[in-house]
C-alpha positions, 0 to 999 in steps of 0.5 A: 340603737334599740334592740328587741329584747324578749325576756324568757318565758319564766320571767314573762309568766312571773310578770303576768302573775304579778300584774294579775295579783295587783289587779286582784288587790285593787279589785278587792280594795275597790269592792270593800270600799264599795261595801263600806260606802253601802253600809254607811249609806244604809246607816245614814238612811236609817238615821234620817228615817228615825229622825223624820219619824220622831219629828213627825211624832213630836209635831203630832203631839204638839198639834194635839196639845194645841187642839186640846188647849183650845178646847179647854179654853172654849170649855172654860169660857162656856162654864163662865156663862150664866148657866155654865155650871148647870150645864156641867152638872147635867153633862156629868150626870149624863156621863155618870148614868151612861157609865153605869149603863155600860157597866150593867151591859158588860157585867152580871153584877152591878152595885148601884146606889139606892135611895136612903129613904126607900131602899130601892133603886132610884135614878135620881140618886145616881144623878144626886151622886154625880152632882155631889161628886161635881160639887165636892170637886169644886163645882158651884151650887146648882140651881135648876140644873139638877131637875133636868139631869134627874129627868134625863137619868130617870129616862135611862134604863135601870141596871138589872142586879 
């Protein structure tokens, strides 16, 4: 036979408090586990982001290096042509004169090479200096290319001291 047993109020209060304490404990554990998982997920996301960025940067470097290599191969093939060395000397002379022009625009004082014969500023001496530098670095003898470069240089405005 089953009887209806009612514990005293103090026992019921104690049981209620124990059940409430157990629920709070489980809630605290679940909350901390959730926070821990959130931190793990954030860290994994940051790690993935860093890896993807590094891979993208590496790929960009590879693509740029490949393009530079292809350009250098084309340049080397062009230099091997019959007028290649003259074209190189002309291009170097153009860049040399352009840099002096750039320096003259940015500075108040520019030292330019002058003609040893006249002591005056001579654009052809700029070109001769550029071609001499090219030849000193291993360029071949120029034939006909320096005349065109000299004409180009004399068309460039002279720097003002």
